[in-house]
TIBASE-843403 format. One line per 3 residues: number of its first residue (from 1); for each residue x, y, z of N, C-alpha, C. Coordinates in Angstrom, 3 decimals, decimal comma, padded with zeros to 6 digits. Example, Ala and Ser with C-alpha at 12.3 -4.5 7.8 and 13.67 -1.06 7.14 Angstrom:
<markes>
1	013,190 -005,690 007,800 012,300 -004,500 007,800 013,200 -003,300 007,800 | 012,850 -002,250 007,080 013,670 -001,060 007,140 012,900 000,030 007,870
</markes>
This chain:
<markes>
1	146,356 178,873 049,173 145,721 178,831 050,498 145,393 180,257 050,944 | 144,198 180,467 051,476 143,805 181,801 051,925 144,512 182,159 053,221 | 144,466 183,467 053,585 145,090 183,904 054,836 144,475 183,195 056,029
4	143,114 183,040 056,000 142,434 182,377 057,123 142,891 180,941 057,257 | 142,975 180,243 056,106 143,411 178,852 056,135 144,861 178,737 056,603 | 145,706 179,673 056,154 147,114 179,638 056,538 147,264 179,814 058,040
7	146,473 180,718 058,627 146,554 180,964 060,060 146,085 179,765 060,874 | 145,060 179,053 060,366 144,514 177,938 061,122 145,193 176,614 060,805 | 145,949 176,583 059,708 146,572 175,333 059,311 145,632 174,409 058,572
10	144,413 174,857 058,272 143,433 174,041 057,569 143,499 174,308 056,075 | 143,187 173,291 055,269 143,083 173,529 053,826 141,871 174,402 053,518 | 141,894 175,037 052,348 140,814 175,952 051,959 139,440 175,289 052,034
13	139,327 174,047 051,540 138,030 173,368 051,502 137,458 173,192 052,899 | 138,302 172,869 053,886 137,837 172,670 055,257 137,339 173,967 055,870 | 138,078 175,058 055,600 137,664 176,359 056,127 136,347 176,782 055,498
16	136,221 176,599 054,187 134,986 176,964 053,491 133,794 176,170 054,034 | 134,002 174,867 054,268 132,912 174,028 054,777 132,506 174,462 056,180 | 133,503 174,758 057,029 133,203 175,170 058,401 132,401 176,460 058,427
19	132,700 177,359 057,505 132,003 178,640 057,462 130,574 178,514 056,934 | 130,317 177,527 056,091 128,978 177,405 055,518 128,032 176,594 056,398 | 128,547 175,847 057,380 127,675 175,036 058,235 126,738 175,946 059,027
22	125,463 175,542 059,068 124,459 176,310 059,789 123,683 175,400 060,725 | 123,599 175,806 061,984 122,844 175,017 062,943 123,614 173,810 063,435 | 122,933 172,896 064,140 123,589 171,703 064,695 124,207 170,833 063,599
25	125,285 170,140 063,959 125,962 169,249 063,017 126,072 167,854 063,628 | 126,295 166,863 062,778 126,486 165,487 063,235 127,196 164,705 062,144 | 127,894 163,652 062,559 128,536 162,753 061,604 127,720 161,470 061,436
28	126,952 161,115 062,460 126,108 159,921 062,431 124,651 160,341 062,574 | 123,764 159,723 061,780 122,353 160,105 061,784 121,480 158,851 061,774 | 120,580 158,762 062,758 119,567 157,708 062,806 118,371 158,206 061,994
31	118,120 157,564 060,856 117,172 158,101 059,880 115,754 157,544 059,980 | 115,449 156,835 061,041 114,094 156,266 061,137 113,721 156,099 062,601 | 112,804 156,915 063,065 112,290 156,785 064,427 110,944 157,479 064,511
34	110,231 157,186 065,589 108,892 157,742 065,766 108,824 158,505 067,082 | 107,770 159,270 067,259 107,588 160,063 068,468 106,174 159,888 068,987 | 105,870 160,580 070,075 104,516 160,477 070,627 103,487 161,211 069,774
37	103,917 161,762 068,642 102,953 162,326 067,703 102,361 161,250 066,791 | 102,948 160,028 066,820 102,302 158,928 066,094 102,185 157,727 067,020 | 103,075 156,743 066,917 102,846 155,494 067,651 103,958 155,172 068,642
40	104,631 156,180 069,176 105,683 155,950 070,162 105,430 156,830 071,385 | 104,448 156,473 072,227 104,070 157,341 073,351 105,191 157,604 074,350 | 106,220 156,751 074,364 107,332 156,943 075,297 108,429 157,843 074,732
43	108,301 158,217 073,472 109,325 159,052 072,847 108,811 160,470 072,659 | 108,899 161,257 073,717 108,593 162,680 073,596 109,765 163,368 072,906 | 109,558 164,572 072,437 110,642 165,298 071,784 111,779 165,582 072,755
46	111,455 165,815 074,015 112,494 166,034 075,026 113,395 164,812 075,151 | 112,799 163,625 075,163 113,573 162,392 075,311 114,424 162,145 074,070 | 113,853 162,355 072,889 114,624 162,179 071,652 115,819 163,126 071,642
49	115,569 164,356 072,015 116,621 165,375 072,045 117,725 164,986 073,022 | 117,328 164,586 074,233 118,301 164,224 075,257 119,138 163,023 074,826 | 118,481 162,025 074,280 119,183 160,809 073,849 120,165 161,119 072,713
52	119,747 161,941 071,766 120,615 162,302 070,648 121,841 163,084 071,128 | 121,636 163,984 072,086 122,754 164,744 072,645 123,715 163,825 073,391 | 123,190 162,846 074,123 124,037 161,891 074,844 124,901 161,082 073,885
55	124,313 160,688 072,753 125,016 159,841 071,792 125,825 160,639 070,785 | 125,565 161,942 070,705 126,262 162,766 069,734 125,862 162,473 068,298 | 124,570 162,197 068,081 124,088 161,857 066,745 123,002 162,830 066,307
58	122,723 162,822 065,005 121,562 163,499 064,473 120,438 162,500 064,281 | 119,234 162,990 064,031 118,083 162,113 063,881 117,185 162,609 062,751 | 116,279 161,742 062,352 115,137 162,156 061,537 113,909 161,520 062,158
61	113,010 162,344 062,668 111,750 161,848 063,224 110,799 161,626 062,057 | 110,444 160,361 061,842 109,635 159,988 060,677 108,330 159,365 061,153 | 107,466 160,188 061,704 106,197 159,688 062,222 105,278 159,239 061,092
64	104,374 158,324 061,435 103,426 157,804 060,463 102,427 158,890 060,053 | 102,500 159,310 058,790 101,544 160,273 058,238 101,348 161,489 059,147 | 102,418 161,938 059,753 102,360 163,036 060,721 103,673 163,807 060,688
67	103,583 165,137 060,625 104,779 165,972 060,488 105,081 166,822 061,715 | 104,162 166,902 062,658 104,343 167,850 063,760 105,590 167,567 064,590 | 105,850 166,296 064,883 107,021 165,972 065,690 108,314 166,408 065,024
70	108,440 166,088 063,741 109,647 166,456 063,006 109,797 167,967 062,896 | 108,699 168,650 062,577 108,760 170,108 062,425 109,126 170,796 063,732 | 108,558 170,335 064,828 108,833 170,967 066,132 110,277 170,716 066,573
73	110,791 169,502 066,320 112,164 169,212 066,710 113,137 170,027 065,870 | 112,839 170,208 064,602 113,668 171,075 063,750 113,661 172,510 064,278 | 112,491 172,974 064,672 112,344 174,351 065,152 113,130 174,581 066,439
76	113,210 173,589 067,289 113,927 173,740 068,558 115,421 173,979 068,318 | 115,990 173,356 067,317 117,347 173,655 066,881 118,466 173,210 067,802 | 118,217 172,253 068,711 119,265 171,811 069,626 120,071 170,647 069,073
79	119,468 169,845 068,204 120,166 168,719 067,588 119,914 168,757 066,083 | 120,754 168,066 065,335 120,515 167,958 063,902 119,279 167,082 063,697 | 118,281 167,636 063,029 117,059 166,903 062,741 116,729 167,087 061,260
82	116,873 166,018 060,492 116,532 166,063 059,075 115,017 165,935 058,947 | 114,340 166,904 058,340 112,885 166,841 058,222 112,440 165,563 057,497 | 111,523 164,824 058,114 111,113 163,560 057,514 109,731 163,122 057,935
85	109,219 162,108 057,237 107,900 161,560 057,505 107,832 160,162 056,893 | 107,108 159,254 057,539 106,836 157,935 056,971 105,390 157,933 056,502 | 105,199 157,831 055,203 103,870 157,932 054,620 103,359 156,543 054,263
88	102,157 156,225 054,745 101,511 154,956 054,441 100,365 155,166 053,465 | 100,312 154,355 052,445 099,340 154,545 051,377 098,074 153,723 051,583 | 097,133 153,901 050,688 095,883 153,134 050,690 096,174 151,632 050,634
91	097,242 151,264 049,909 097,605 149,858 049,761 098,462 149,345 050,919 | 098,680 150,189 051,934 099,479 149,883 053,117 100,971 149,781 052,809 | 101,407 150,332 051,688 102,833 150,426 051,425 103,349 151,701 052,086
94	104,489 151,600 052,756 105,066 152,746 053,462 106,340 153,221 052,773 | 106,526 154,523 052,724 107,757 155,110 052,204 108,226 156,198 053,162 | 109,533 156,322 053,281 110,141 157,386 054,064 110,503 158,528 053,129
97	110,137 159,740 053,525 110,427 160,922 052,708 111,247 161,900 053,527 | 112,392 162,295 052,993 113,286 163,235 053,665 113,363 164,523 052,855 | 113,400 165,645 053,573 113,376 166,956 052,916 114,567 167,788 053,375
100	114,970 168,710 052,521 116,110 169,565 052,847 115,740 170,631 053,864 | 114,484 171,066 053,845 114,041 172,115 054,766 112,703 171,749 055,400 | 112,430 172,254 056,611 111,123 172,037 057,218 109,976 172,590 056,369
103	110,227 173,696 055,667 109,181 174,299 054,836 108,731 173,345 053,743 | 109,663 172,606 053,143 109,305 171,635 052,103 108,478 170,500 052,680 | 108,864 170,011 053,858 108,084 168,970 054,524 106,684 169,467 054,835
106	106,577 170,664 055,387 105,271 171,195 055,757 104,363 171,356 054,539 | 104,909 171,851 053,460 104,098 172,040 052,256 103,611 170,697 051,705 | 104,506 169,719 051,668 104,122 168,380 051,219 103,036 167,795 052,122
109	103,215 167,941 053,430 102,260 167,398 054,393 100,879 168,033 054,235 | 100,858 169,340 054,115 099,570 170,040 053,990 098,818 169,632 052,722 | 099,529 169,452 051,628 098,888 169,185 050,340 098,602 167,709 050,095
112	099,477 166,837 050,583 099,408 165,450 050,135 099,228 164,415 051,256 | 099,232 164,855 052,502 099,054 163,909 053,604 097,832 164,261 054,442 | 097,829 165,463 055,017 096,757 165,861 055,937 095,353 165,688 055,359
115	095,090 166,049 054,098 093,726 165,907 053,568 093,279 164,458 053,398 | 094,220 163,500 053,475 093,888 162,103 053,186 093,969 161,198 054,416 | 094,060 161,801 055,590 094,121 161,006 056,812 092,809 160,262 057,061
118	092,943 159,064 057,637 091,777 158,261 057,985 091,788 158,013 059,488 | 090,672 158,228 060,135 090,576 158,036 061,578 090,977 156,609 061,947 | 091,763 156,482 063,014 092,253 155,231 063,586 093,420 154,628 062,801
121	093,363 154,645 061,471 094,404 153,985 060,696 095,542 154,962 060,410 | 096,413 155,148 061,409 097,437 156,169 061,293 098,535 155,786 060,301 | 098,613 154,503 059,911 099,627 154,103 058,928 099,058 154,052 057,513
124	097,823 154,502 057,338 097,167 154,330 056,039 096,415 155,587 055,637 | 096,834 156,184 054,527 096,118 157,316 053,960 095,105 156,826 052,927 | 094,161 157,655 052,606 093,216 157,342 051,540 093,781 157,843 050,217
127	094,987 157,337 049,891 095,673 157,751 048,667 096,691 156,690 048,271 | 096,868 156,478 046,976 097,769 155,440 046,487 099,228 155,904 046,528 | 100,131 154,931 046,738 101,560 155,258 046,706 102,003 155,686 045,312
130	101,263 155,316 044,298 101,600 155,761 042,945 101,370 157,260 042,775 | 100,613 157,858 043,692 100,436 159,315 043,720 101,348 159,969 044,751 | 101,547 159,278 045,876 102,331 159,841 046,983 103,798 160,019 046,598
133	104,392 159,009 045,990 105,815 159,066 045,662 106,132 160,193 044,670 | 105,409 160,314 043,555 105,687 161,442 042,656 105,456 162,802 043,323 | 104,432 162,887 044,190 104,173 164,148 044,884 105,347 164,526 045,781
136	105,906 163,537 046,483 107,060 163,803 047,341 108,246 164,297 046,520 | 108,466 163,670 045,376 109,577 164,093 044,516 109,379 165,520 044,015 | 108,134 165,880 043,722 107,847 167,242 043,263 108,178 168,274 044,324
139	108,158 167,855 045,597 108,482 168,766 046,700 109,943 168,635 047,130 | 110,752 167,996 046,307 112,188 167,930 046,568 112,634 166,838 047,510 | 111,778 165,859 047,778 112,108 164,827 048,755 113,055 163,776 048,196
142	113,829 163,175 049,106 114,500 161,918 048,846 113,600 160,825 049,407 | 113,284 159,831 048,597 112,328 158,795 048,993 113,069 157,486 049,233 | 112,800 156,881 050,397 113,417 155,615 050,769 112,339 154,568 051,012
145	112,597 153,344 050,580 111,683 152,224 050,824 112,119 151,522 052,101 | 111,338 151,637 053,198 111,765 151,044 054,472 111,364 149,570 054,586 | 112,123 148,853 055,429 111,847 147,443 055,765 111,137 146,677 054,637
148	111,774 146,582 053,445 111,078 145,983 052,306 110,727 144,510 052,475 | 111,350 143,830 053,444 111,031 142,427 053,670 110,527 142,210 055,094 | 109,801 143,207 055,591 109,184 143,106 056,899 108,002 142,149 056,885
151	107,363 141,974 058,040 106,229 141,056 058,110 104,971 141,647 057,482 | 104,083 140,787 057,054 102,756 141,162 056,579 102,831 142,228 055,488 | 102,022 143,282 055,624 101,919 144,287 054,579 103,186 145,122 054,400
154	104,134 145,031 055,338 105,387 145,765 055,195 106,318 145,117 054,167 | 105,977 143,937 053,715 106,791 143,190 052,764 106,407 143,560 051,332 | 107,398 143,780 050,485 107,113 144,164 049,103 106,378 143,062 048,346
157	106,448 141,823 048,868 105,770 140,692 048,239 104,376 140,443 048,803 | 103,834 141,421 049,516 102,551 141,238 050,212 101,428 140,840 049,250 | 101,374 141,476 048,093 100,370 141,100 047,094 100,964 141,296 045,706
160	100,558 140,439 044,765 101,089 140,524 043,403 100,714 141,847 042,742 | 099,482 142,289 042,954 099,022 143,522 042,321 099,815 144,719 042,823 | 100,001 144,802 044,141 100,745 145,922 044,707 102,210 145,872 044,285
163	102,782 144,675 044,259 104,183 144,522 043,861 104,390 144,966 042,420 | 103,465 144,598 041,539 103,586 144,997 040,138 103,532 146,513 039,989 | 102,648 147,148 040,763 102,541 148,611 040,711 103,791 149,272 041,275
166	104,351 148,700 042,349 105,553 149,270 042,969 106,745 149,198 042,033 | 106,915 148,055 041,374 108,102 147,867 040,538 107,912 148,340 039,098 | 106,807 149,008 038,856 106,661 149,701 037,581 107,788 150,739 037,488
169	108,533 150,773 036,404 109,682 151,695 036,304 109,326 153,151 036,574 | 108,108 153,560 036,223 107,711 154,949 036,457 107,547 155,261 037,942 | 107,314 154,225 038,759 107,159 154,402 040,205 108,466 154,088 040,925
172	109,001 152,884 040,698 110,212 152,466 041,405 111,405 153,323 041,017 | 111,369 153,866 039,818 112,450 154,747 039,392 112,539 156,025 040,198 | 111,455 156,390 040,885 111,432 157,607 041,707 111,867 157,338 043,145
175	112,090 156,084 043,493 112,595 155,742 044,825 114,114 155,870 044,815 | 114,643 156,675 045,716 116,071 156,975 045,732 116,887 155,962 046,514 | 116,313 155,446 047,615 117,086 154,625 048,538 116,276 153,422 049,006
178	116,992 152,395 049,443 116,406 151,241 050,116 116,941 151,225 051,542 | 116,053 151,069 052,509 116,494 150,939 053,901 117,013 149,515 054,100 | 118,330 149,380 054,153 118,935 148,047 054,181 119,224 147,549 055,589
181	119,184 148,423 056,578 119,252 147,993 057,970 118,158 148,710 058,742 | 117,227 147,930 059,261 116,135 148,440 060,090 116,216 147,752 061,437 | 116,133 148,540 062,505 116,323 147,999 063,841 115,302 146,982 064,286
184	114,182 146,865 063,583 113,167 145,877 063,938 113,281 144,600 063,120 | 114,180 144,586 062,153 114,282 143,440 061,259 115,455 142,531 061,643 | 115,276 141,220 061,527 116,399 140,301 061,754 117,405 140,393 060,611
187	118,581 139,842 060,841 119,685 139,989 059,894 119,338 139,496 058,495 | 118,653 138,346 058,406 118,402 137,782 057,082 117,493 138,680 056,250 | 116,553 139,367 056,890 115,659 140,261 056,143 116,378 141,553 055,753
190	117,247 142,029 056,636 118,052 143,196 056,271 118,991 142,867 055,118 | 119,524 141,638 055,114 120,415 141,245 054,022 119,654 141,194 052,695 | 118,428 140,714 052,724 117,612 140,698 051,509 117,356 142,127 051,022
193	117,161 143,045 051,959 116,974 144,450 051,578 118,226 144,997 050,910 | 119,385 144,627 051,472 120,646 145,058 050,865 120,790 144,507 049,447 | 120,436 143,241 049,250 120,522 142,645 047,921 119,573 143,351 046,948
196	118,408 143,754 047,447 117,471 144,493 046,602 118,101 145,806 046,131 | 118,805 146,475 047,041 119,461 147,736 046,669 120,560 147,505 045,644 | 121,245 146,370 045,743 122,303 146,045 044,790 121,720 145,730 043,414
199	120,667 144,947 043,395 120,059 144,537 042,122 119,561 145,752 041,339 | 118,919 146,682 042,049 118,334 147,846 041,377 119,243 149,075 041,431 | 120,454 148,889 041,968 121,450 149,963 042,024 120,888 151,206 042,716
202	120,296 150,971 043,880 119,759 152,056 044,696 120,734 152,395 045,820 | 120,753 153,641 046,212 121,525 154,022 047,392 120,862 153,436 048,634 | 121,585 153,438 049,741 121,082 152,781 050,949 120,791 153,796 052,046
205	119,862 153,423 052,923 119,615 154,175 054,144 119,488 153,169 055,291 | 119,466 153,677 056,514 119,386 152,798 057,678 118,857 153,590 058,867 | 118,146 152,908 059,750 117,625 153,573 060,940 117,113 152,581 061,962
208	117,029 153,036 063,186 116,626 152,156 064,288 115,144 151,804 064,258 | 114,324 152,666 063,643 112,862 152,523 063,713 112,426 152,540 065,185 | 113,077 153,403 065,959 112,882 153,429 067,411 111,458 153,829 067,793
211	110,924 153,105 068,785 109,651 153,438 069,415 109,821 153,621 070,922 | 111,005 153,277 071,431 111,326 153,443 072,851 112,712 154,074 072,950 | 113,003 154,767 074,065 114,255 155,537 074,162 115,517 154,732 073,921
214	115,582 153,508 074,460 116,825 152,743 074,352 117,154 152,311 072,929 | 116,192 152,395 072,016 116,465 151,995 070,638 117,073 153,116 069,792 | 116,949 154,355 070,243 117,476 155,487 069,466 118,984 155,328 069,280
217	119,440 155,457 068,043 120,863 155,395 067,764 121,445 153,999 067,671 | 120,630 152,963 067,771 121,160 151,606 067,631 121,550 151,312 066,182 | 120,897 151,992 065,267 121,239 151,907 063,844 121,405 153,337 063,333
220	122,416 153,558 062,505 122,635 154,915 062,020 123,452 154,869 060,733 | 123,470 155,973 060,036 124,396 156,176 058,928 125,555 157,020 059,420 | 126,758 156,656 059,012 127,931 157,438 059,391 128,564 158,019 058,134
223	128,761 159,329 058,172 129,384 160,019 057,054 130,868 160,240 057,356 | 131,608 160,702 056,374 133,048 160,865 056,576 133,402 162,172 057,266 | 132,387 162,976 057,589 132,638 164,252 058,265 131,336 164,742 058,892
226	131,456 165,679 059,803 130,271 166,305 060,379 129,630 167,234 059,351 | 128,306 167,244 059,331 127,586 168,109 058,412 126,341 168,659 059,094 | 125,820 169,757 058,535 124,535 170,273 058,987 123,427 169,588 058,184
229	122,180 170,022 058,372 121,055 169,358 057,708 121,195 169,385 056,193 | 121,546 170,552 055,657 121,698 170,663 054,205 122,802 169,749 053,694 | 123,879 169,651 054,465 124,987 168,783 054,069 124,613 167,313 054,127
232	123,870 166,915 055,170 123,414 165,524 055,276 122,506 165,180 054,110 | 121,627 166,098 053,759 120,713 165,862 052,637 121,504 165,620 051,354 | 122,567 166,375 051,166 123,389 166,196 049,975 124,156 164,877 050,026
235	124,661 164,517 051,209 125,426 163,274 051,343 124,558 162,041 051,136 | 123,270 162,154 051,424 122,371 161,025 051,205 122,242 160,676 049,721 | 122,718 161,548 048,880 122,676 161,287 047,448 123,985 160,679 046,957
238	124,831 160,231 047,920 126,110 159,613 047,595 126,225 158,279 048,341 | 127,204 157,428 047,977 127,420 156,179 048,725 127,685 156,457 050,198 | 127,212 155,548 051,068 127,195 155,801 052,506 127,737 154,597 053,261
241	128,418 154,849 054,384 128,829 153,784 055,293 127,697 153,503 056,283 | 127,499 152,210 056,573 126,473 151,823 057,532 127,109 151,542 058,880 | 126,341 151,760 059,943 126,836 151,443 061,276 125,733 150,909 062,158
244	126,101 150,117 063,159 125,122 149,639 064,126 125,833 149,405 065,457 | 125,095 149,499 066,545 125,679 149,264 067,858 125,379 147,864 068,366 | 124,511 147,137 067,664 124,174 145,773 068,054 124,083 144,887 066,824
247	124,258 143,587 067,042 124,001 142,620 065,987 122,570 142,125 066,165 | 121,728 142,395 065,188 120,319 142,060 065,335 120,048 140,638 064,896 | 119,169 139,975 065,616 118,819 138,586 065,337 117,312 138,431 065,408
250	116,826 137,242 065,069 115,392 136,978 065,131 114,871 137,149 066,555 | 115,686 136,776 067,544 115,262 136,914 068,944 115,085 138,389 069,290 | 116,012 139,227 068,845 115,877 140,652 069,121 114,643 141,220 068,431
253	114,375 140,773 067,228 113,182 141,204 066,497 111,930 140,835 067,284 | 111,904 139,623 067,848 110,736 139,194 068,626 110,557 140,063 069,861 | 111,663 140,395 070,523 111,573 141,253 071,705 111,070 142,638 071,335
256	111,570 143,168 070,227 111,119 144,479 069,771 109,638 144,459 069,473 | 109,170 143,416 068,804 107,754 143,309 068,462 106,892 143,252 069,710 | 107,349 142,551 070,727 106,560 142,449 071,959 106,409 143,811 072,629
259	107,390 144,689 072,444 107,270 146,028 073,022 106,314 146,894 072,208 | 106,401 146,792 070,886 105,694 147,726 070,018 104,233 147,360 069,808 | 103,931 146,093 069,606 102,562 145,684 069,282 101,556 146,098 070,357
262	101,823 145,886 071,658 100,856 146,356 072,671 100,613 147,859 072,622 | 101,660 148,644 072,329 101,479 150,095 072,208 100,556 150,413 071,046 | 100,730 149,715 069,938 099,876 149,945 068,775 098,409 149,667 069,112
265	098,163 148,567 069,793 096,782 148,213 070,146 096,178 149,238 071,096 | 096,948 149,680 072,070 096,462 150,674 073,024 096,113 151,978 072,324 | 096,962 152,422 071,415 096,713 153,674 070,710 095,538 153,550 069,744
268	095,374 152,375 069,156 094,289 152,171 068,199 092,929 152,394 068,848 | 092,804 152,011 070,122 091,509 152,122 070,807 091,425 153,345 071,728 | 092,418 154,219 071,664 092,429 155,416 072,509 091,714 156,566 071,807
271	090,614 157,020 072,375 089,869 158,131 071,775 090,691 159,418 071,812 | 091,425 159,628 072,896 092,249 160,828 072,994 093,316 160,827 071,906 | 093,937 159,679 071,698 094,969 159,600 070,664 094,366 159,847 069,287
274	093,168 159,333 069,055 092,530 159,532 067,757 092,175 160,996 067,522 | 091,761 161,695 068,580 091,472 163,130 068,436 092,740 163,882 068,069 | 093,843 163,539 068,757 095,122 164,201 068,461 095,567 163,870 067,045
277	095,375 162,621 066,638 095,811 162,167 065,327 095,097 162,909 064,204 | 093,814 163,212 064,395 093,027 163,829 063,333 093,068 165,353 063,363 | 093,806 165,938 064,324 093,920 167,386 064,389 094,689 167,926 063,183
280	094,308 169,110 062,729 095,002 169,769 061,643 096,307 170,386 062,139 | 097,231 170,608 061,217 098,530 171,164 061,582 098,384 172,508 062,265 | 097,399 173,308 061,861 097,202 174,642 062,423 096,489 174,640 063,768
283	095,983 173,465 064,197 095,192 173,426 065,434 096,064 173,440 066,681 | 097,349 173,151 066,535 098,217 173,084 067,709 098,066 171,745 068,400 | 098,595 171,642 069,614 098,541 170,386 070,363 097,367 170,371 071,313
286	096,856 169,157 071,544 095,757 168,990 072,501 096,301 169,067 073,904 | 095,623 169,793 074,732 096,111 169,934 076,115 095,940 168,634 076,880
</markes>
């Protein structure tokens, strides 16, 4: 035991870990939420920050084909924010990509997301997921398949052709995690996602998929200790405990959908939102 550890009564490993932690730390992390940079106009960065501080959790802002919200929240440095993005492909398949550093997210976004944006369709890039997933891995990302049994195109069974391409070993083998608890999904669909992770021996992830303030932190991953961003990224590569603050049912899913769908329609026809959506990363925010 070192002199420092002896004085504090802590084992060497605990002292070493405490000294290496950098920036905000958290033991619980909500790994899926959106901000007003994509389709959650009620979730400003201030609100996300305040809610996370109230709950004592970390977050990952995973906006649809948009990195500004995540990058700005990381830069503010008040809460643990794992750099992330939800990327939607030409085939309407969505994947969550998590990065160890904001720089890795920004580089991936500039090269593989921003050039392929399509006006109005914020969940759909003009690029195939068979290209997006390998590109994310090349930039050091952990890739998670969200809500695999969601409605319509969010379901892995949406089309035979897309399903065959997804489960090609060269593609599916690059997916690290399955999102087995999503705050918008009823229990039976989350259970099917869990079974998918078991069948293919994939690690698990979970998140609220929050679009409104009260949903933040309803679903989270809990680790066995507090960690910083780098530590959380490493822990995501190990078995994880799941947590939730509510038992989700079909009725709750219906209520969530009633809140989110009108927002989607409003944003789809908003010219101001479309201008903001198509802005380049270097353009800054629209006044």
